[in-house]
Biopython code that builds the backbone (N, CA, C, O; Angstrom):
import numpy as np
from Bio.PDB.StructureBuilder import StructureBuilder

atoms = [
    (1, "MET", "N", (111.876, 65.551, 105.606)),
    (1, "MET", "CA", (111.648, 66.032, 106.854)),
    (1, "MET", "C", (110.351, 67.088, 106.450)),
    (1, "MET", "O", (109.715, 67.285, 105.414)),
    (2, "THR", "N", (110.304, 67.774, 108.131)),
    (2, "THR", "CA", (109.715, 68.969, 107.676)),
    (2, "THR", "C", (109.678, 70.023, 108.913)),
    (2, "THR", "O", (109.470, 69.807, 110.107)),
    (3, "THR", "N", (109.951, 71.233, 108.226)),
    (3, "THR", "CA", (110.425, 72.475, 109.167)),
    (3, "THR", "C", (108.773, 73.310, 109.785)),
    (3, "THR", "O", (107.831, 73.746, 109.123)),
    (4, "VAL", "N", (108.944, 73.274, 110.959)),
    (4, "VAL", "CA", (108.232, 74.286, 111.630)),
    (4, "VAL", "C", (108.108, 75.316, 112.217)),
    (4, "VAL", "O", (108.023, 75.153, 113.434)),
    (5, "THR", "N", (108.053, 76.484, 111.831)),
    (5, "THR", "CA", (107.956, 77.453, 112.653)),
    (5, "THR", "C", (107.428, 77.853, 113.046)),
    (5, "THR", "O", (106.311, 77.959, 112.539)),
    (6, "ILE", "N", (107.719, 78.514, 114.427)),
    (6, "ILE", "CA", (106.606, 78.653, 116.097)),
    (6, "ILE", "C", (107.170, 79.903, 116.482)),
    (6, "ILE", "O", (108.119, 79.852, 117.264)),
    (7, "LYS", "N", (106.691, 81.246, 116.005)),
    (7, "LYS", "CA", (106.577, 82.596, 116.909)),
    (7, "LYS", "C", (106.520, 82.695, 118.500)),
    (7, "LYS", "O", (105.396, 83.009, 118.890)),
    (8, "ILE", "N", (107.307, 82.534, 119.351)),
    (8, "ILE", "CA", (106.889, 82.410, 120.884)),
    (8, "ILE", "C", (107.467, 83.721, 121.302)),
    (8, "ILE", "O", (108.571, 84.097, 120.909)),
    (9, "ASN", "N", (106.760, 84.361, 122.048)),
    (9, "ASN", "CA", (107.192, 85.650, 122.888)),
    (9, "ASN", "C", (107.479, 85.296, 124.054)),
    (9, "ASN", "O", (106.559, 85.245, 124.870)),
    (10, "GLU", "N", (108.783, 84.964, 124.447)),
    (10, "GLU", "CA", (109.468, 84.569, 125.583)),
    (10, "GLU", "C", (109.259, 85.489, 127.073)),
    (10, "GLU", "O", (109.562, 85.191, 128.228)),
    (11, "ARG", "N", (108.664, 86.623, 126.549)),
    (11, "ARG", "CA", (108.196, 87.857, 127.927)),
    (11, "ARG", "C", (107.255, 87.271, 128.332)),
    (11, "ARG", "O", (107.133, 87.343, 129.555)),
    (12, "THR", "N", (106.237, 86.492, 127.628)),
    (12, "THR", "CA", (104.680, 86.590, 128.047)),
    (12, "THR", "C", (105.002, 84.956, 128.996)),
    (12, "THR", "O", (106.068, 84.350, 129.096)),
    (13, "LYS", "N", (103.822, 84.654, 129.502)),
    (13, "LYS", "CA", (103.520, 83.899, 130.794)),
    (13, "LYS", "C", (103.118, 82.907, 130.149)),
    (13, "LYS", "O", (103.091, 81.983, 130.962)),
    (14, "ALA", "N", (102.663, 82.410, 128.788)),
    (14, "ALA", "CA", (102.167, 81.654, 128.291)),
    (14, "ALA", "C", (103.775, 81.174, 127.218)),
    (14, "ALA", "O", (104.264, 80.052, 127.086)),
    (15, "GLY", "N", (104.105, 82.103, 126.792)),
    (15, "GLY", "CA", (105.652, 81.928, 126.174)),
    (15, "GLY", "C", (106.202, 81.016, 126.835)),
    (15, "GLY", "O", (106.454, 79.887, 126.414)),
    (16, "LYS", "N", (106.455, 81.496, 128.052)),
    (16, "LYS", "CA", (107.432, 80.792, 129.171)),
    (16, "LYS", "C", (107.444, 79.455, 129.369)),
    (16, "LYS", "O", (108.410, 78.692, 129.400)),
    (17, "ALA", "N", (105.941, 79.170, 129.540)),
    (17, "ALA", "CA", (105.041, 77.891, 129.706)),
    (17, "ALA", "C", (105.671, 77.099, 128.586)),
    (17, "ALA", "O", (106.555, 76.283, 128.846)),
    (18, "PHE", "N", (105.255, 77.304, 127.357)),
    (18, "PHE", "CA", (105.304, 76.707, 126.300)),
    (18, "PHE", "C", (107.070, 76.580, 125.925)),
    (18, "PHE", "O", (107.512, 75.465, 125.650)),
    (19, "MET", "N", (107.716, 77.418, 125.934)),
    (19, "MET", "CA", (109.303, 76.970, 126.239)),
    (19, "MET", "C", (109.764, 75.723, 127.251)),
    (19, "MET", "O", (110.553, 74.838, 126.920)),
    (20, "ALA", "N", (109.268, 75.808, 128.241)),
    (20, "ALA", "CA", (109.398, 74.962, 129.157)),
    (20, "ALA", "C", (109.218, 73.238, 128.782)),
    (20, "ALA", "O", (109.974, 72.269, 128.856)),
    (21, "ILE", "N", (107.984, 73.422, 128.404)),
    (21, "ILE", "CA", (107.179, 72.228, 127.823)),
    (21, "ILE", "C", (108.392, 71.615, 126.678)),
    (21, "ILE", "O", (108.920, 70.510, 126.800)),
    (22, "LEU", "N", (108.650, 72.477, 125.696)),
    (22, "LEU", "CA", (109.243, 71.994, 124.465)),
    (22, "LEU", "C", (110.717, 71.888, 124.832)),
    (22, "LEU", "O", (111.422, 71.379, 123.961)),
    (23, "SER", "N", (111.297, 72.260, 125.923)),
    (23, "SER", "CA", (112.389, 71.936, 126.574)),
    (23, "SER", "C", (112.610, 70.916, 127.282)),
    (23, "SER", "O", (113.673, 70.312, 127.134)),
    (24, "GLU", "N", (111.730, 70.523, 128.142)),
    (24, "GLU", "CA", (111.383, 69.096, 128.904)),
    (24, "GLU", "C", (110.929, 67.992, 127.711)),
    (24, "GLU", "O", (111.348, 66.834, 127.714)),
    (25, "ALA", "N", (110.326, 68.342, 127.045)),
    (25, "ALA", "CA", (109.306, 67.277, 126.301)),
    (25, "ALA", "C", (110.544, 66.765, 125.621)),
    (25, "ALA", "O", (110.835, 65.649, 126.051)),
    (26, "PHE", "N", (111.624, 67.347, 124.418)),
    (26, "PHE", "CA", (112.437, 67.390, 123.524)),
    (26, "PHE", "C", (113.678, 67.015, 123.857)),
    (26, "PHE", "O", (114.218, 66.277, 123.033)),
    (27, "VAL", "N", (114.371, 67.328, 124.921)),
    (27, "VAL", "CA", (115.821, 67.544, 125.124)),
    (27, "VAL", "C", (115.838, 65.763, 126.074)),
    (27, "VAL", "O", (116.879, 65.159, 125.813)),
    (28, "LYS", "N", (115.440, 65.436, 126.476)),
    (28, "LYS", "CA", (115.530, 64.386, 126.907)),
    (28, "LYS", "C", (115.197, 62.791, 126.146)),
    (28, "LYS", "O", (114.487, 61.801, 126.329)),
    (29, "GLY", "N", (116.447, 63.421, 124.993)),
    (29, "GLY", "CA", (117.026, 61.913, 124.114)),
    (29, "GLY", "C", (115.806, 61.819, 123.133)),
    (29, "GLY", "O", (115.542, 60.623, 123.014)),
    (30, "ALA", "N", (114.907, 62.624, 122.343)),
    (30, "ALA", "CA", (114.323, 62.447, 121.582)),
    (30, "ALA", "C", (114.941, 62.078, 120.163)),
    (30, "ALA", "O", (115.654, 62.928, 119.630)),
    (31, "ASP", "N", (114.729, 60.932, 119.550)),
    (31, "ASP", "CA", (115.330, 61.190, 118.428)),
    (31, "ASP", "C", (114.560, 61.683, 117.320)),
    (31, "ASP", "O", (113.415, 61.232, 117.365)),
    (32, "GLY", "N", (114.794, 62.542, 116.215)),
    (32, "GLY", "CA", (114.239, 62.425, 114.705)),
    (32, "GLY", "C", (113.998, 64.298, 114.977)),
    (32, "GLY", "O", (113.842, 64.978, 113.963)),
    (33, "VAL", "N", (113.988, 64.931, 116.226)),
    (33, "VAL", "CA", (113.834, 66.091, 116.388)),
    (33, "VAL", "C", (114.367, 66.924, 117.093)),
    (33, "VAL", "O", (114.800, 66.664, 118.216)),
    (34, "GLU", "N", (114.425, 68.172, 116.493)),
    (34, "GLU", "CA", (115.422, 68.839, 116.787)),
    (34, "GLU", "C", (115.213, 70.337, 116.893)),
    (34, "GLU", "O", (114.801, 70.900, 115.879)),
    (35, "ILE", "N", (115.491, 71.224, 118.224)),
    (35, "ILE", "CA", (114.993, 72.381, 118.468)),
    (35, "ILE", "C", (115.869, 73.440, 118.192)),
    (35, "ILE", "O", (116.901, 73.758, 118.784)),
    (36, "VAL", "N", (115.318, 73.951, 117.205)),
    (36, "VAL", "CA", (116.767, 74.735, 116.638)),
    (36, "VAL", "C", (116.188, 76.673, 116.977)),
    (36, "VAL", "O", (115.246, 77.308, 116.502)),
    (37, "GLU", "N", (117.173, 77.032, 117.891)),
    (37, "GLU", "CA", (116.428, 78.653, 118.522)),
    (37, "GLU", "C", (116.761, 79.421, 117.688)),
    (37, "GLU", "O", (117.871, 79.064, 117.294)),
    (38, "THR", "N", (116.308, 80.635, 116.975)),
    (38, "THR", "CA", (116.632, 81.779, 115.963)),
    (38, "THR", "C", (115.740, 82.921, 116.952)),
    (38, "THR", "O", (114.602, 82.855, 117.416)),
    (39, "ASP", "N", (116.779, 83.959, 117.040)),
    (39, "ASP", "CA", (116.744, 85.480, 117.469)),
    (39, "ASP", "C", (115.669, 85.994, 115.852)),
    (39, "ASP", "O", (115.981, 85.756, 114.685)),
    (40, "SER", "N", (114.661, 86.581, 116.252)),
    (40, "SER", "CA", (113.652, 86.767, 115.232)),
    (40, "SER", "C", (114.322, 88.366, 114.769)),
    (40, "SER", "O", (114.074, 88.806, 113.647)),
    (41, "LYS", "N", (115.166, 89.140, 115.735)),
    (41, "LYS", "CA", (115.028, 90.451, 115.635)),
    (41, "LYS", "C", (116.813, 90.171, 114.636)),
    (41, "LYS", "O", (117.211, 90.779, 113.643)),
    (42, "LYS", "N", (117.344, 89.305, 115.239)),
    (42, "LYS", "CA", (118.967, 89.088, 114.230)),
    (42, "LYS", "C", (118.364, 88.890, 112.382)),
    (42, "LYS", "O", (118.789, 89.589, 111.462)),
    (43, "LEU", "N", (117.449, 87.919, 112.253)),
    (43, "LEU", "CA", (116.822, 87.560, 110.848)),
    (43, "LEU", "C", (116.266, 89.003, 110.239)),
    (43, "LEU", "O", (116.217, 89.157, 109.019)),
    (44, "ILE", "N", (115.869, 90.005, 111.113)),
    (44, "ILE", "CA", (115.096, 90.946, 110.785)),
    (44, "ILE", "C", (116.131, 92.146, 110.118)),
    (44, "ILE", "O", (116.025, 92.833, 109.102)),
    (45, "LYS", "N", (117.096, 92.070, 111.100)),
    (45, "LYS", "CA", (117.887, 92.922, 110.956)),
    (45, "LYS", "C", (118.819, 92.866, 109.496)),
    (45, "LYS", "O", (119.064, 93.822, 108.761)),
    (46, "LYS", "N", (119.336, 91.165, 109.293)),
    (46, "LYS", "CA", (119.807, 90.817, 108.275)),
    (46, "LYS", "C", (119.422, 90.525, 107.050)),
    (46, "LYS", "O", (120.098, 90.212, 106.070)),
    (47, "ASN", "N", (118.037, 90.678, 107.208)),
    (47, "ASN", "CA", (117.682, 90.030, 105.443)),
    (47, "ASN", "C", (116.202, 91.521, 105.129)),
    (47, "ASN", "O", (115.422, 91.660, 104.187)),
    (48, "SER", "N", (116.383, 92.292, 106.315)),
    (48, "SER", "CA", (115.617, 93.751, 106.263)),
    (48, "SER", "C", (115.661, 93.964, 104.868)),
    (48, "SER", "O", (116.678, 93.833, 104.187)),
    (49, "PRO", "N", (113.948, 94.471, 104.225)),
    (49, "PRO", "CA", (114.315, 95.647, 103.284)),
    (49, "PRO", "C", (114.254, 97.235, 103.502)),
    (49, "PRO", "O", (114.054, 98.221, 102.791)),
    (50, "TYR", "N", (114.528, 96.978, 104.829)),
    (50, "TYR", "CA", (113.935, 98.675, 105.161)),
    (50, "TYR", "C", (115.451, 99.123, 105.583)),
    (50, "TYR", "O", (116.423, 98.428, 105.880)),
    (51, "ASN", "N", (115.302, 100.442, 105.506)),
    (51, "ASN", "CA", (116.648, 101.053, 105.901)),
    (51, "ASN", "C", (117.072, 100.482, 107.316)),
    (51, "ASN", "O", (116.130, 100.011, 107.955)),
    (52, "PRO", "N", (118.364, 100.434, 107.949)),
    (52, "PRO", "CA", (118.450, 99.506, 108.942)),
    (52, "PRO", "C", (118.523, 100.776, 110.254)),
    (52, "PRO", "O", (118.447, 100.473, 111.445)),
    (53, "GLU", "N", (118.661, 102.027, 109.818)),
    (53, "GLU", "CA", (118.325, 103.405, 111.036)),
    (53, "GLU", "C", (116.993, 103.001, 111.381)),
    (53, "GLU", "O", (116.818, 102.542, 112.509)),
    (54, "PHE", "N", (115.717, 103.131, 110.334)),
    (54, "PHE", "CA", (114.419, 102.543, 110.789)),
    (54, "PHE", "C", (114.439, 101.676, 111.257)),
    (54, "PHE", "O", (113.646, 101.673, 112.198)),
    (55, "VAL", "N", (115.299, 100.215, 111.065)),
    (55, "VAL", "CA", (115.029, 99.722, 112.096)),
    (55, "VAL", "C", (115.967, 99.280, 113.158)),
    (55, "VAL", "O", (116.244, 98.082, 113.217)),
    (56, "LYS", "N", (116.516, 100.161, 114.050)),
    (56, "LYS", "CA", (117.172, 100.381, 114.846)),
    (56, "LYS", "C", (116.040, 101.157, 115.807)),
    (56, "LYS", "O", (115.669, 100.977, 116.967)),
    (57, "MET", "N", (115.720, 101.990, 114.886)),
    (57, "MET", "CA", (114.402, 102.828, 115.926)),
    (57, "MET", "C", (113.769, 102.547, 116.387)),
    (57, "MET", "O", (113.569, 102.923, 117.542)),
    (58, "VAL", "N", (112.601, 101.170, 115.369)),
    (58, "VAL", "CA", (111.896, 100.815, 115.792)),
    (58, "VAL", "C", (112.137, 99.855, 117.037)),
    (58, "VAL", "O", (111.423, 99.716, 118.030)),
    (59, "LEU", "N", (113.488, 99.151, 116.678)),
    (59, "LEU", "CA", (113.764, 97.853, 118.011)),
    (59, "LEU", "C", (113.990, 98.549, 119.083)),
    (59, "LEU", "O", (113.860, 97.950, 120.151)),
    (60, "GLU", "N", (114.370, 99.928, 119.108)),
    (60, "GLU", "CA", (114.871, 100.470, 120.416)),
    (60, "GLU", "C", (113.578, 101.246, 121.123)),
    (60, "GLU", "O", (113.770, 101.813, 122.199)),
    (61, "SER", "N", (112.654, 101.258, 120.693)),
    (61, "SER", "CA", (111.237, 102.023, 120.795)),
    (61, "SER", "C", (110.702, 100.740, 121.479)),
    (61, "SER", "O", (110.716, 100.745, 122.710)),
    (62, "GLU", "N", (110.137, 99.419, 120.711)),
    (62, "GLU", "CA", (110.082, 98.237, 121.626)),
    (62, "GLU", "C", (110.680, 98.051, 122.701)),
    (62, "GLU", "O", (109.994, 97.619, 123.627)),
    (63, "LYS", "N", (112.212, 98.321, 122.960)),
    (63, "LYS", "CA", (112.593, 97.809, 124.159)),
    (63, "LYS", "C", (112.379, 98.812, 125.411)),
    (63, "LYS", "O", (112.690, 98.713, 126.598)),
    (64, "ARG", "N", (111.722, 99.815, 124.667)),
    (64, "ARG", "CA", (111.620, 101.317, 125.845)),
    (64, "ARG", "C", (109.822, 100.998, 126.173)),
    (64, "ARG", "O", (109.424, 101.277, 127.304)),
    (65, "GLY", "N", (108.819, 100.422, 125.156)),
    (65, "GLY", "CA", (107.818, 100.235, 125.267)),
    (65, "GLY", "C", (106.787, 101.523, 125.344)),
    (65, "GLY", "O", (105.654, 101.567, 125.825)),
    (66, "ASP", "N", (107.634, 102.644, 124.651)),
    (66, "ASP", "CA", (106.883, 103.413, 124.155)),
    (66, "ASP", "C", (106.411, 103.458, 122.464)),
    (66, "ASP", "O", (107.110, 103.994, 121.604)),
    (67, "TYR", "N", (105.302, 102.893, 122.232)),
    (67, "TYR", "CA", (104.694, 102.749, 121.229)),
    (67, "TYR", "C", (103.572, 102.076, 121.261)),
    (67, "TYR", "O", (103.305, 101.264, 122.146)),
    (68, "THR", "N", (102.490, 102.486, 119.863)),
    (68, "THR", "CA", (101.243, 102.091, 120.146)),
    (68, "THR", "C", (100.934, 100.853, 119.247)),
    (68, "THR", "O", (101.545, 100.747, 118.184)),
    (69, "ASP", "N", (100.093, 99.989, 119.587)),
    (69, "ASP", "CA", (99.293, 99.322, 118.938)),
    (69, "ASP", "C", (98.342, 99.544, 118.369)),
    (69, "ASP", "O", (97.364, 99.916, 119.018)),
    (70, "VAL", "N", (98.236, 99.381, 116.697)),
    (70, "VAL", "CA", (97.496, 99.939, 115.918)),
    (70, "VAL", "C", (96.325, 98.422, 115.687)),
    (70, "VAL", "O", (96.925, 97.350, 115.601)),
    (71, "ASP", "N", (94.788, 98.357, 115.598)),
    (71, "ASP", "CA", (94.297, 97.769, 114.863)),
    (71, "ASP", "C", (94.174, 98.197, 113.654)),
    (71, "ASP", "O", (93.803, 99.320, 113.314)),
    (72, "PRO", "N", (94.603, 96.960, 112.708)),
    (72, "PRO", "CA", (94.098, 97.343, 111.175)),
    (72, "PRO", "C", (92.439, 97.762, 110.895)),
    (72, "PRO", "O", (91.950, 98.609, 110.148)),
    (73, "LYS", "N", (91.867, 96.871, 111.751)),
    (73, "LYS", "CA", (90.261, 97.162, 111.732)),
    (73, "LYS", "C", (90.080, 98.325, 111.936)),
    (73, "LYS", "O", (89.585, 98.948, 110.997)),
    (74, "ASP", "N", (90.389, 99.078, 113.192)),
    (74, "ASP", "CA", (90.068, 100.694, 112.864)),
    (74, "ASP", "C", (91.426, 101.391, 113.756)),
    (74, "ASP", "O", (91.758, 101.453, 114.939)),
    (75, "VAL", "N", (91.884, 101.785, 112.652)),
    (75, "VAL", "CA", (93.043, 102.383, 113.115)),
    (75, "VAL", "C", (93.184, 103.580, 113.238)),
    (75, "VAL", "O", (94.280, 103.964, 113.648)),
    (76, "TRP", "N", (92.123, 104.592, 112.927)),
    (76, "TRP", "CA", (91.995, 105.905, 114.152)),
    (76, "TRP", "C", (91.358, 105.689, 115.289)),
    (76, "TRP", "O", (91.556, 106.275, 116.353)),
    (77, "GLY", "N", (90.459, 104.702, 115.033)),
    (77, "GLY", "CA", (90.401, 104.404, 117.082)),
    (77, "GLY", "C", (91.212, 104.300, 117.857)),
    (77, "GLY", "O", (91.470, 105.083, 118.771)),
    (78, "SER", "N", (92.053, 102.676, 117.419)),
    (78, "SER", "CA", (93.187, 103.034, 118.164)),
    (78, "SER", "C", (93.929, 103.844, 118.177)),
    (78, "SER", "O", (94.671, 103.576, 119.122)),
    (79, "LEU", "N", (94.454, 105.292, 117.433)),
    (79, "LEU", "CA", (95.077, 106.050, 117.722)),
    (79, "LEU", "C", (94.378, 107.065, 118.452)),
    (79, "LEU", "O", (94.914, 108.134, 118.156)),
    (80, "GLY", "N", (93.396, 107.260, 119.303)),
    (80, "GLY", "CA", (92.570, 108.018, 119.756)),
    (80, "GLY", "C", (92.123, 109.469, 119.057)),
    (80, "GLY", "O", (91.928, 110.578, 119.555)),
    (81, "LEU", "N", (92.037, 108.905, 117.495)),
    (81, "LEU", "CA", (91.746, 109.994, 116.304)),
    (81, "LEU", "C", (90.391, 109.982, 115.721)),
    (81, "LEU", "O", (90.261, 110.359, 114.556)),
    (82, "LYS", "N", (88.993, 109.449, 116.650)),
    (82, "LYS", "CA", (87.908, 109.178, 116.486)),
    (82, "LYS", "C", (86.872, 110.751, 116.191)),
    (82, "LYS", "O", (85.660, 110.664, 115.991)),
]
sb = StructureBuilder()
sb.init_structure("model")
sb.init_model(0)
sb.init_chain("A")
sb.init_seg("    ")
for serial, (resi, resn, name, xyz) in enumerate(atoms, 1):
    if name == "N":
        sb.init_residue(resn, " ", resi, " ")
    sb.init_atom(name, np.array(xyz, "f"), 0.0, 1.0, " ", f" {name:<3s}", serial, name[0])
structure = sb.get_structure()
């Protein structure tokens, strides 16, 4: 048996479409294929080496949308500090 892990952002248009295709293709009686859904946030909380308060702060910031995406190839430019 082979396990394949795919990360899907269900909030995006592409993520929603991908989940719909998967659900329709495999729910209709496919033997030998099982879709196992996990909530990555639960996994992060459970197995995280980070301080739980830090993880809580980051996840709350994600919900509010008040964060800055940083390009690792141009950190200072991403932060507007050039």
